[in-house]
C-alpha positions as CSV (number, residue, x, y, z in Angstrom):
1,A,22.9,21.2,87.1
2,T,22.2,17.5,87.3
3,D,18.8,16.1,86.8
4,A,18.7,15.2,90.4
5,A,19.4,18.8,91.4
6,V,16.7,20.1,89.1
7,A,14.1,18.1,90.9
8,T,14.8,19.7,94.3
9,D,11.9,22.1,94.3
10,A,9.7,21.1,91.4
11,A,8.7,17.9,89.7
12,V,11.1,17.7,86.7
13,A,11.2,14.5,84.7
14,T,14.1,13.8,82.3
15,D,14.9,11.4,79.6
16,A,17.8,10.5,77.3
17,A,17.2,13.3,74.8
18,G,19.8,15.6,76.4
19,G,19.3,19.3,76.8
20,W,16.4,21.5,76.0
21,I,15.8,22.4,72.4
22,T,15.0,25.9,71.0
23,G,13.3,26.9,67.8
24,G,10.0,28.1,69.3
25,T,6.6,26.4,69.0
26,R,7.4,25.1,65.5
27,A,9.6,22.6,67.3
28,L,7.1,21.7,70.0
29,G,5.5,18.6,68.4
30,T,1.9,17.5,68.7
31,V,1.8,14.6,71.2
32,F,1.9,15.4,74.9
33,P,1.4,13.2,78.0
34,D,-1.5,14.1,80.3
35,P,0.0,15.8,83.4
36,F,-3.3,15.6,85.3
37,T,-3.7,11.9,85.7
38,A,-3.5,11.9,89.5
39,P,-6.7,12.6,91.5
40,S,-7.1,16.2,92.5
41,G,-7.8,15.2,96.1
42,T,-10.5,16.4,98.5
43,T,-8.8,19.4,100.1
44,C,-8.2,22.4,97.8
45,S,-6.9,25.7,99.1
46,L,-7.3,28.9,97.2
47,I,-4.2,30.3,95.4
48,C,-3.2,33.8,96.6
49,Q,-3.7,37.0,94.6
50,T,-0.7,38.8,93.3
51,T,-0.2,42.1,91.5
52,I,-1.3,42.4,87.9
53,G,1.8,44.5,87.4
54,P,2.5,47.3,84.9
55,C,2.9,45.0,81.8
56,H,-0.6,43.8,81.3
57,T,-2.6,44.7,78.2
58,L,-5.2,43.2,75.8
59,S,-4.8,39.5,75.1
60,P,-6.1,37.7,72.0
61,L,-8.1,34.5,72.1
62,R,-5.6,31.8,70.9
63,V,-3.7,28.6,71.7
64,D,-0.3,29.5,70.3
65,V,0.8,32.8,71.9
66,S,4.4,32.8,70.5
67,D,4.0,34.8,67.3
68,N,6.7,32.5,65.9
69,L,9.4,33.9,68.2
70,D,12.3,31.7,69.3
71,G,12.8,30.0,72.7
72,I,12.5,26.7,74.4
73,P,9.1,25.4,73.0
74,M,6.8,24.9,75.9
75,R,3.3,23.3,76.2
76,L,1.6,25.0,79.2
77,A,-1.2,23.0,80.6
78,L,-3.3,24.7,83.3
79,R,-6.2,23.2,85.3
80,I,-8.6,25.4,87.2
81,L,-10.5,23.9,90.2
82,D,-12.7,25.3,92.9
83,E,-12.4,24.9,96.7
84,A,-14.3,21.6,96.4
85,C,-11.7,20.4,94.0
86,A,-14.3,20.4,91.2
87,P,-13.4,21.7,87.7
88,I,-14.5,25.2,86.7
89,P,-15.6,24.9,83.1
90,N,-15.9,27.8,80.6
91,A,-13.7,30.1,82.7
92,I,-11.3,32.5,81.0
93,V,-7.6,31.9,81.6
94,E,-5.4,34.7,80.4
95,I,-1.6,34.5,80.4
96,W,1.2,36.9,79.6
97,H,5.0,36.8,79.9
98,T,8.2,38.0,78.4
99,N,10.3,36.7,75.5
100,H,13.6,35.1,76.1
101,F,15.3,38.5,76.4
102,G,13.0,39.4,79.3
103,I,10.9,41.9,77.3
104,Y,7.1,42.2,77.2
105,S,5.1,43.0,74.1
106,G,2.4,45.7,73.9
107,N,1.9,49.4,74.2
108,I,2.4,49.4,78.0
109,N,4.5,51.0,80.7
110,T,8.0,51.9,79.3
111,M,9.6,49.9,82.1
112,C,8.3,46.8,80.3
113,N,9.7,47.6,76.9
114,S,11.0,50.5,74.8
115,A,11.5,49.4,71.2
116,A,8.8,50.3,68.7
117,E,8.6,46.7,67.4
118,D,7.9,45.3,70.9
119,R,5.4,48.0,71.7
120,A,3.5,47.2,68.5
121,A,3.6,43.4,69.0
122,M,1.3,41.0,71.0
123,Y,3.7,38.1,71.5
124,F,3.3,35.8,74.6
125,R,-0.2,37.0,75.4
126,G,-3.4,35.1,75.0
127,Y,-6.5,33.7,76.7
128,Q,-8.7,30.6,76.4
129,R,-11.8,29.1,78.0
130,T,-11.5,26.0,80.2
131,D,-13.0,22.8,79.0
132,A,-15.3,20.5,81.1
133,N,-12.3,19.4,83.1
134,G,-11.3,23.0,83.9
135,R,-8.3,22.7,81.6
136,V,-6.6,24.9,79.0
137,D,-3.4,24.3,77.0
138,F,-1.2,27.0,75.5
139,N,1.7,26.7,73.1
140,T,4.4,29.1,74.1
141,C,8.1,29.4,74.9
142,F,10.0,29.5,78.2
143,P,10.2,33.1,79.5
144,G,13.3,35.2,80.0
145,W,14.2,37.3,83.0
146,Y,14.4,41.0,83.8
147,R,16.0,42.8,86.7
148,G,14.4,42.3,90.1
149,R,12.0,39.5,89.3
150,A,12.2,35.7,89.2
151,V,11.2,34.1,85.9
152,H,7.4,34.0,85.9
153,I,4.2,33.8,83.9
154,H,1.3,36.0,84.8
155,L,-2.1,34.4,85.0
156,R,-5.7,35.8,85.4
157,V,-8.9,33.8,85.7
158,M,-12.2,35.4,84.9
159,T,-15.8,34.4,84.4
160,G,-18.3,35.9,82.0
161,E,-16.9,37.8,79.0
162,Y,-13.3,38.7,78.5
163,N,-12.4,42.2,79.7
164,A,-8.9,43.5,79.0
165,A,-9.0,46.2,81.7
166,D,-6.5,45.8,84.5
167,N,-9.3,46.4,87.1
168,A,-11.8,44.0,85.5
169,A,-13.5,41.5,87.9
170,A,-11.4,38.4,88.2
171,S,-11.6,35.2,90.3
172,V,-7.8,35.6,90.8
173,I,-4.7,37.3,89.4
174,T,-1.7,35.2,90.2
175,Q,1.7,34.0,88.9
176,L,3.4,30.8,87.9
177,V,7.2,30.5,88.6
178,F,9.8,27.8,88.0
179,S,12.2,25.8,90.1
180,D,15.3,27.8,90.9
181,E,17.4,24.8,89.8
182,L,15.6,24.6,86.5
183,I,16.3,28.3,86.0
184,R,20.0,27.9,86.6
185,Q,20.0,24.9,84.2
186,V,18.3,26.8,81.4
187,F,20.3,30.0,81.7
188,A,23.6,28.1,82.0
189,G,23.1,25.4,79.4
190,V,20.8,26.7,76.6
191,P,22.8,29.2,74.5
192,L,19.8,31.3,73.5
193,Y,19.2,32.0,77.2
194,A,22.7,31.8,78.5
195,A,23.6,34.8,76.3
196,H,21.4,36.9,78.6
197,G,23.3,35.7,81.7
198,Q,22.0,34.2,84.9
199,P,18.9,36.0,86.5
200,D,19.7,38.4,89.3
201,T,16.6,37.2,91.2
202,L,15.4,33.7,92.1
203,N,12.3,32.5,93.9
204,T,14.0,32.8,97.2
205,N,14.6,36.6,97.0
206,D,11.7,37.5,94.7
207,N,9.4,40.2,95.9
208,I,6.3,38.2,95.0
209,V,6.9,34.6,96.0
210,G,10.1,35.0,98.0
211,G,8.4,35.6,101.3
212,I,6.0,32.6,101.0
213,A,6.9,29.7,103.3
214,D,5.5,27.1,100.9
215,R,6.1,28.1,97.3
216,S,4.9,24.8,95.8
217,P,1.4,26.1,94.8
218,Y,3.2,28.6,92.5
219,I,6.0,26.4,91.0
220,A,5.3,24.7,87.7
221,D,5.6,20.9,87.4
222,V,8.0,20.5,84.4
223,Q,8.7,17.5,82.2
224,R,11.3,17.3,79.4
225,L,9.6,15.7,76.4
226,P,11.5,13.2,74.2
227,N,12.3,15.8,71.6
228,G,13.7,18.2,74.2
229,A,10.7,20.5,74.4
230,M,9.1,21.4,77.7
231,L,5.8,20.4,79.2
232,A,4.9,22.7,82.2
233,S,1.7,22.2,84.1
234,K,-0.1,23.4,87.2
235,T,-3.4,23.1,89.0
236,F,-4.8,26.4,90.4
237,I,-7.5,26.6,93.0
238,V,-9.8,29.6,92.6
239,K,-13.1,30.9,93.7
240,N,-16.2,29.8,91.8
241,A,-19.1,32.1,91.1
242,T,-20.9,31.4,94.4
243,S,-17.9,31.4,96.7
244,T,-17.7,34.0,99.6
245,S,-14.2,33.1,100.6
246,T,-11.5,35.8,100.9
247,V,-8.5,35.4,98.7
248,C,-5.1,35.9,100.4
249,T,-2.5,38.3,98.9
250,A,1.1,37.3,98.1
251,G,3.9,39.8,97.7
252,R,3.4,43.5,97.1
């Protein structure tokens, strides 16, 4: 896909470095532009709730969630704001996603993995607390795909102490997806990902975000860094501790 095509449903900036690199977070680098320089505005709408899914389990407190596995190195910058567009500091942001083969780690539902080494691992899982600006940054790798789902990252925002239980109180459980054109580009042009073939499900026919008229609140803003690594970012609007708003539900 051309760079112009990649920009059709997500903000994707490119440079002269060529394609995406692989090598995992060891190849990520240490200097990243700030993706949150634009004002957050004055109107902030809550992100909808999605299923926690069958592949969630305990996450460790850490910045680098990769466990040194291969993939397109990705800096994931997330900003958590409330309905007044104000940062929510000290909130727990938990993420979990697959490796580039589309397999989850952890001793979880067997539909998520089956090999003993994956069930014993904790790769691509972690949580952090937001800073004064409502921000967290994870070092990770671009996820893979599995049958019936668009490429995605699970996200849970909590206050208080971390609780690994699926039914623990949370401000929101939601998901981050990627531009369909970016997905086509990665799984066609990056050998590590192309070996798995093109995904059978894109955002347009996904059972979580496919039925949403405006998918932009769920689609990551992506920049290609000068070394070919990826910077993905997103601002999520969630309930603060005093909010009485009802959170909408997306997908099944």
